[in-house]
Each structure stands twice: as structure tokens, then as C-alpha cells.
N, C-alpha and C positions, 0 to 999 in steps of 0.2 A: 503494499500498499503505500502510494505517494505522503508523505509525512507534510501535512499544510501546517508551516511555520509562521510566524509574526510576530511583532511586537505590538503587543495591545497597547491601544491608545485611551489612557484612562478618560472620561467623561469629560467635557469641556476642555481647554486646550491648557496642557502641563508643560509649564513651561521649565526646561533644564535649567537652573540657576547653577551658575559658577560649572557647569556639568565637566566632568574630567574625562575623555576619551584615554580608553585603554586603562591602568591601572588608578585607582582612586589616588586622589591628592596629586594627578600631573606628576609621580612619583619619576627622578630623574635616576636611571642604573649610572654609577659612578661611583669614584672610592670616598666622595664630601662625608664629611665627619658630622652625621646628623645629632650625635648626642652632644658633641660642644657645640652646636649653635644651636640646641634646645636651651643648654646654660646661658649663652648671650641674649637669648630671646627671653628668659624669665627675670632676667634682670632689667632688660629693657623694658619690659611690662608694668615689672613691680616698682621700677621710677616713672612710668607712664601713670601708674596709678595712684603713686603720690602728689603726683604736680596736678591733675584733674579730680573733678568733682561733677555731679549728675546733674543736669539743671533741670527741675522737676516742670518748672513753666512752659520749655517748648522741646522738650525729653529729649537734649542734647547732650553729650560731653564738653566740658571744657575746662580751660586752663585757671586754674585759681589765680583769682588777684585780689581778694580779701580774706573773710575767714569762713570762708566753705567750707565743708567735710571733704576732706580727700576719699578718693573712690576706695583706697585700700584699707578708710577706717569707716567707709559705709556698712551696715548692717546687711544692705541688701545684695552687696556684691558677695557671690559667692565660687567656691572652687570645685572642680572636679579633675582625678587624673584619669587621663585616656592614652591606652597603649596601641602606639602604631608601630611596626617594623622591629619591636622588642625596645624599643625606647619609651618609656614613662612620660608624658607628655602633662603638663599642668594647663585646664583652661578655665577660664573665668568666664561666668553669666552673671547677670544683675537683672532682676525682674522688679520693675518700678511699683507693682502694686499686684499682690499675689491676689489672686481671683479662685473662689472656692463657688463652685455652681452643681448644679443635679446630674452629674454627669460621672458614667460607669469607667470611662476610659477618655478623661481630656487630654492625655499629654500622646502623642505622636510616637511609633516608633522609627529605627532605624531607615525604616524601606517605604514608607506613607509617602501618598502625593501631599501637600500641604499648601494652603492660601495663605499668604502673607504679603506684608506689605515690607521692604526693608532699605537699609543704606547701608552700601559697603566702602570703606576707608581703608588704608593702610597706614603703618604708623611709619612715617617718614624718620622723626628723630623723636626722643621722650616727651616733647611740647608739643609736636603738629601733627597732622593728621591729613592724607589726601584723599578726596574723594574719587573713587573709580566708576561707581554705579549706584543707580537710586530707583528705587521703583515705590510712587505713592500711590500709584492706583493698585487693588491686590493683585497679585499674580499667582499662576499656580506654578509651585516646585515639586521634582522629583527627591526625596532624599536619596534615592538607591544611591544614585551617581554623582552625588555631592561630595564636597571637601570633608574629611571626616571632624574637622572642629562645626562645622556646621551640624553638621548631622546628631552629632553628639550634645550639643547647644541646645537643640530643639526639642529634646528629649523632657528638658527640664521646664518647658513652656506651655501652658494650658490654651486650650483654644476659647473661643466665646462661644456665642449662641446666634441662629441665624435665625432674625426676626422679619426678614423680607416677606414683601406682601406681595400679589401677583399682580403683574404688571406696573409695579413700581421697581426704583433701583434697589439692587441687592444691599439690606441693613445687617450690619453686623453688633450686638451689642458683645463689649466684655471683649475678651482675648488680652493674654497678658503680654505687654511691650516691655522693651528693656535693651540689654544689649549682649553681645557675647564676642569675645575677644580672646584671641588664641594664638599662639607659638607658629610660626613659618612651618615648623613640623608638621603641623593638622590641616596647612592651608597647603601652599603652591610648593614649600620645599625652599629647594636652590634653582630653581625653575622659572624663568620668566612667563606671564600670564599678561598679556595685554598691556597697559600700563603699570603691573605692579613688578617693582622689582624683587630679584630674588631673594630668598632670606627675608622676607617680612611680614613680621606679625601684623595680622587684620583683626580690624572690630567690626561688627554689624549692628547696626541699629535696625531692630525688630519688630516685630507686632505679628505673632500669631492667630488666625481667625478661626481656620476649619481646616481640617485634614479628611482625606477618606481614610476609614477605619480598614483593616486589613487589606491593605493595597493590593490588586492581585495583577500586576504588570501583562501576563500573556493570557489571563480569564481562564485558568484552567482549573478553578475552585480550589488552587493552593496556595493559600494568602503569601507574598512575596516574603515576610517574615521566616515562612517556614522553609523556603527555597536555599535558606542558608544553612547546608546539611554539615560543616563541619565548623559550625558556629564560630566562625573565625568575623564575622561583621564585614563579610564582602562577598554579596550574592554573585560576582564577576566569577570567581575560580568554581562553583560547583556546577558539574557538568556529568550527569550520571552517565548519558551514552557518547561523551566525547567528540559531540559534532562542534558546528561551531556556532552553537545556541547555549548558552550558560542553561538553566533548569528554570529560571524566573522570566526567561522570555522564549521558552520552547514551549510547545503544546504536547509535545510526546517527551517525556524527559525520559525515559528510558529506552526509547528507539526501538519499540518493540512492532511500531505500525499502529498502535492501540493509541487513539488521544488519551491523557492524563485525564480530562474530564469525565470520561468513559469507561475509566477505571475504577468502577466507584461501585461493588460488586452489591453490598447492601443498601444502595441508594439513598442515602441520607445526605447526599451534594457534598461527601466532603473523603477524598480518596486515599487520604494519610492515614486511614483506620480496615482497610480493607488490605487483607493478607490470604489469598486463597490456597497458597499451597503451604501455609505455616511455616514458613522459613524465616521468620522475620523483619522481611523486607516486604514492606508494601508493595501491593502490585503494580502501581504505576512510576514504582523505582525499580523493578524486576522483570525484566525482558523475559525470564523463563518460568513464568507463574503459571 
């Protein structure tokens, strides 16, 4: 049977913000000392946080010029560790005002499509930022193909509520806003991307409006988050049948000529819990079931 493969396009237009072709983060294969650069970036970011504050009136980060509270002392600034290529990086995120809503899943996963507004800047030095991209109107972005710092930062933000009325402009209530600041190792590393110099820490001023729960890029009834079989947070290297399509873009994951969506023996709409031959491998990943 001829395998019908395609990249499923999420409803509406999905904008691949900062999409990294090939390996995540636009990795440059060389002998560059990324661990040493991580230390340099941490020092630069710490100094930046000491010199700047968050202006709640216009939701911007500004250089301290009076008695404002430095970001590094602002209780709303938090950090988390993110491991990439065996290097542990420190990622900072800042939520202006935490929002509590009646939502069982307010936060996106690493692979969901998100509706956001944002402004991206790079640290020219510890006192100045340079704007390289801005979206004032909401756009859809695919986290699966984004840089690591962006993906991991959004895990901490909660979406808003769609209060749109038919026939009227789309309107959202709430949606946490703030910023994510990341070392170059979680961004474009030692590569040049557009106007962004190599080894540049980045800051994104963001607002999360919504996301598509259990985003399924290839529409095979297996959410993309479950297509990361080795759990390394990179769905591009999970390819059961060894063809040119990673599983999350492959409608026939095991290459047996039966579409994944049709390898649902119990008919519950979930191919991950069907194992006809009882060998421990679900049918959609088992060409010999």
C-alpha cells in the first residue's frame, strides 16, 4: 500500500516563530566550547537583571534610573534549569501577574501550538537591548520546532479565556504576560540568525492567549507529546520506520502500510493502547503485529 504522508496543518494559520530548520536551536556542529559560553552568558544576564527593572505601566524592561526594584530582586522573577546537549542552562521567566482560572490544563506542553503576542530582543550588552522581531496582533506559533528557551519558558505561563462573540473580533480575557530571558545556548548558540549576532542571550516579552491541547501535527490520533518515544524533548529524532518523516509527521509510524489512526483495534480513538500480539509494543509502532 502506498503510504500517504503529509504534515498536518493545525486549524487557523500556524506561524513557526523562530523555526529552527534541522536540529533544534539551529545547532552549529563544531568544537565551540558551549559550556564556557554558558558561564559567560549567565554572568551577563545576572548583571543585566541587576541593572534593569520591570515597568508595570507599559509592560517593558527598562534601565534603572531611580529607586526602582532591580529585576534580580523582584519576587516575580523565577528561574529553572534546562539541559541541552548535556549542559545545564539557567532560564529566567517573569510573570507580571499570575492568573488562576478554572482550567484543568492551563499550561501548554513542549509540543503544542500556542496563540501569543511577543517582542524579541537580544542583549547587545548588559545595559541595552536590540529589537529583532515583534508581533502585536496574536499569531499562532508551533512550539515543537522552536528554540529550547522559548519552548521551556512557555511551560510556566497560563492561557486566558476566549470570550469572543460570533461576528465580533476574537477577544481573550486574561492570559499571563511577562518575559523569558535565555542564554545563547538555549537560543541560536554560536550561529548567526538574521540580525541576531552569534552567542546572543535573548529576551522575549510575551503574552499567552491560548493553545491547542494535545496538538497532533500529523492528525494520526497520537498527540505529538506522545511521539517523543525516547523522552529527550526532541520529536525530530523519533522515527520508528526509519523513513524521512519523524513519527510526529508520519501518518504510518511503523511503515507497515496501515495508517496509525487505523491501528486502533479497540476503537476508542487511542492507538497507543492497542497491542494485538501482546509483545509490549503498541500496534502502531509494531510492523509485525
